[in-house]
Backbone as JSON Lines, residues from 0, in Angstrom:
{"i":0,"aa":"M","n":[92.05,114.38,109.12],"ca":[93.56,113.58,107.93],"c":[94.98,113.98,108.4]}
{"i":1,"aa":"S","n":[96.41,113.36,108.59],"ca":[97.68,113.0,108.69],"c":[98.34,112.79,108.18]}
{"i":2,"aa":"S","n":[99.61,113.23,107.81],"ca":[100.45,112.09,107.19],"c":[100.98,111.42,108.86]}
{"i":3,"aa":"V","n":[101.18,110.57,108.56],"ca":[101.92,109.95,110.19],"c":[103.3,110.95,110.77]}
{"i":4,"aa":"D","n":[104.02,111.44,109.72],"ca":[105.22,112.3,110.36],"c":[104.35,113.55,110.86]}
{"i":5,"aa":"S","n":[103.48,113.83,111.29],"ca":[102.6,114.96,111.48],"c":[101.95,114.97,112.43]}
{"i":6,"aa":"H","n":[101.07,113.48,112.47],"ca":[100.35,113.52,113.76],"c":[101.04,113.24,115.12]}
{"i":7,"aa":"A","n":[100.42,113.87,115.92],"ca":[100.34,113.34,117.47],"c":[101.26,112.81,118.32]}
{"i":8,"aa":"E","n":[100.24,111.73,117.5],"ca":[100.74,110.2,118.55],"c":[101.97,109.62,117.23]}
{"i":9,"aa":"K","n":[102.78,110.07,116.29],"ca":[103.56,109.12,115.48],"c":[104.18,108.44,115.72]}
{"i":10,"aa":"N","n":[105.08,108.49,117.27],"ca":[105.88,107.36,117.32],"c":[104.9,105.74,117.87]}
{"i":11,"aa":"V","n":[103.97,105.94,118.19],"ca":[103.12,104.62,118.56],"c":[102.08,104.25,117.26]}
{"i":12,"aa":"I","n":[101.87,104.99,116.35],"ca":[102.12,104.77,115.1],"c":[102.78,103.83,113.8]}
{"i":13,"aa":"R","n":[103.98,104.41,113.92],"ca":[104.76,103.92,113.82],"c":[105.25,102.55,113.59]}
{"i":14,"aa":"V","n":[105.16,102.22,115.15],"ca":[105.47,101.26,115.99],"c":[104.32,99.84,116.07]}
{"i":15,"aa":"Q","n":[103.12,100.37,115.99],"ca":[102.0,99.77,115.25],"c":[102.25,99.29,113.88]}
{"i":16,"aa":"L","n":[102.39,100.0,113.32],"ca":[103.01,99.75,111.55],"c":[104.65,98.92,111.79]}
{"i":17,"aa":"A","n":[104.66,98.38,112.41],"ca":[105.98,97.6,112.46],"c":[105.57,96.08,112.83]}
{"i":18,"aa":"H","n":[104.63,96.57,114.1],"ca":[103.88,95.27,114.68],"c":[102.38,94.57,113.63]}
{"i":19,"aa":"N","n":[102.5,95.11,112.4],"ca":[101.77,95.11,111.25],"c":[102.19,93.33,110.68]}
{"i":20,"aa":"V","n":[101.78,92.31,110.96],"ca":[102.07,91.19,110.17],"c":[102.14,91.56,109.08]}
{"i":21,"aa":"V","n":[101.71,92.3,107.29],"ca":[101.78,92.39,106.51],"c":[102.85,93.09,106.2]}
{"i":22,"aa":"L","n":[103.1,94.47,107.03],"ca":[104.46,95.44,107.3],"c":[105.81,94.84,107.75]}
{"i":23,"aa":"K","n":[105.42,93.97,108.34],"ca":[106.58,93.23,109.55],"c":[107.37,92.78,108.85]}
{"i":24,"aa":"G","n":[108.25,92.89,107.05],"ca":[108.87,92.67,106.66],"c":[109.62,93.55,105.6]}
{"i":25,"aa":"M","n":[109.03,94.25,106.03],"ca":[109.72,95.46,105.06],"c":[110.77,96.04,105.84]}
{"i":26,"aa":"T","n":[111.97,96.54,105.11],"ca":[113.49,97.07,105.91],"c":[112.42,98.14,105.8]}
{"i":27,"aa":"A","n":[113.74,98.98,106.82],"ca":[113.09,100.6,107.62],"c":[113.51,101.53,106.02]}
{"i":28,"aa":"A","n":[114.32,101.24,104.93],"ca":[114.42,101.9,103.83],"c":[113.07,101.52,103.31]}
{"i":29,"aa":"Q","n":[112.29,100.72,103.21],"ca":[111.05,100.56,102.21],"c":[110.0,100.78,103.17]}
{"i":30,"aa":"M","n":[109.72,101.04,104.61],"ca":[109.3,101.79,105.63],"c":[109.1,103.3,104.84]}
{"i":31,"aa":"V","n":[109.99,104.05,105.6],"ca":[110.54,105.02,104.77],"c":[110.09,105.93,103.34]}
{"i":32,"aa":"E","n":[110.27,104.86,102.41],"ca":[109.37,104.98,101.43],"c":[107.66,105.11,101.43]}
{"i":33,"aa":"L","n":[107.13,103.81,102.08],"ca":[105.26,104.1,102.5],"c":[105.62,104.74,103.08]}
{"i":34,"aa":"E","n":[105.37,105.07,104.37],"ca":[105.0,105.56,104.66],"c":[104.12,107.32,104.81]}
{"i":35,"aa":"P","n":[105.25,108.16,103.4],"ca":[104.19,109.44,102.74],"c":[102.99,108.88,102.19]}
{"i":36,"aa":"H","n":[102.87,107.77,101.6],"ca":[101.44,107.72,101.2],"c":[100.59,106.96,102.41]}
{"i":37,"aa":"L","n":[101.2,106.99,103.33],"ca":[99.48,107.23,104.02],"c":[99.31,107.74,105.24]}
{"i":38,"aa":"V","n":[98.05,107.8,105.03],"ca":[97.04,108.95,105.98],"c":[96.69,108.26,106.83]}
{"i":39,"aa":"V","n":[96.84,109.16,108.1],"ca":[95.86,109.12,109.36],"c":[94.38,109.25,110.15]}
{"i":40,"aa":"V","n":[93.88,108.87,110.1],"ca":[92.18,109.07,110.31],"c":[92.03,109.03,111.69]}
{"i":41,"aa":"D","n":[91.58,110.01,112.84],"ca":[91.18,109.84,114.01],"c":[89.38,109.75,113.84]}
{"i":42,"aa":"C","n":[88.96,109.35,114.44],"ca":[87.48,108.79,114.36],"c":[87.33,108.29,115.74]}
{"i":43,"aa":"Q","n":[86.07,108.56,116.32],"ca":[85.75,108.5,117.26],"c":[84.92,107.59,117.07]}
{"i":44,"aa":"K","n":[85.01,106.52,118.78],"ca":[83.95,105.4,118.5],"c":[83.02,105.29,118.14]}
{"i":45,"aa":"G","n":[82.75,104.11,117.87],"ca":[81.9,103.41,116.86],"c":[81.69,104.26,115.6]}
{"i":46,"aa":"E","n":[82.41,104.95,114.66],"ca":[82.45,105.63,113.31],"c":[82.41,104.48,112.82]}
{"i":47,"aa":"A","n":[82.22,104.05,111.06],"ca":[82.42,102.84,110.51],"c":[83.85,103.34,110.41]}
{"i":48,"aa":"L","n":[84.53,102.37,110.08],"ca":[85.53,101.87,109.92],"c":[86.82,101.95,108.37]}
{"i":49,"aa":"L","n":[85.06,101.26,107.48],"ca":[85.6,101.36,105.99],"c":[84.14,101.63,105.4]}
{"i":50,"aa":"N","n":[83.87,103.3,104.35],"ca":[82.98,103.21,103.64],"c":[83.63,102.96,102.16]}
{"i":51,"aa":"Q","n":[82.8,102.06,101.43],"ca":[83.04,102.1,100.19],"c":[81.97,102.44,99.15]}
{"i":52,"aa":"S","n":[82.13,103.06,98.38],"ca":[81.63,103.14,96.96],"c":[81.46,103.0,95.41]}
{"i":53,"aa":"S","n":[80.64,102.88,94.75],"ca":[80.85,102.36,94.18],"c":[81.32,103.15,92.68]}
{"i":54,"aa":"I","n":[82.83,103.89,93.35],"ca":[83.78,104.52,92.01],"c":[84.95,104.59,92.57]}
{"i":55,"aa":"S","n":[85.08,103.29,93.41],"ca":[86.18,102.26,93.91],"c":[86.81,103.17,94.67]}
{"i":56,"aa":"S","n":[86.53,104.53,95.27],"ca":[87.22,105.23,96.09],"c":[86.94,104.63,97.81]}
{"i":57,"aa":"S","n":[87.52,104.5,98.81],"ca":[87.25,104.42,100.02],"c":[88.16,105.09,100.69]}
{"i":58,"aa":"T","n":[87.95,105.16,102.4],"ca":[88.31,105.52,103.64],"c":[88.33,105.05,104.11]}
{"i":59,"aa":"A","n":[89.23,104.75,105.1],"ca":[89.23,104.14,106.05],"c":[89.62,104.76,107.83]}
{"i":60,"aa":"C","n":[89.32,103.91,108.37],"ca":[88.94,104.97,109.52],"c":[89.82,104.1,110.81]}
{"i":61,"aa":"S","n":[90.69,104.42,111.75],"ca":[91.45,104.33,112.03],"c":[91.82,105.16,113.62]}
{"i":62,"aa":"S","n":[90.95,103.49,114.98],"ca":[90.33,104.53,115.81],"c":[92.02,104.45,117.07]}
{"i":63,"aa":"A","n":[91.32,105.2,118.09],"ca":[92.65,104.75,118.96],"c":[92.74,103.72,119.7]}
{"i":64,"aa":"W","n":[94.28,103.7,119.26],"ca":[94.51,102.24,120.09],"c":[94.81,102.34,121.19]}
């Protein structure tokens, strides 16, 4: 897991975030505030994209777009 800023594909990730239907309406300042709270997880093809447990913690996995 890594932050968006330290990820090798950070520019691609930022463009994809900007096109997200939920995040599209955010200002640049709001995105700057949100980004440190995001974690990038690189997964292999076929891995589960979301694992949920009964203790209300979850791990999301984003595959290479």
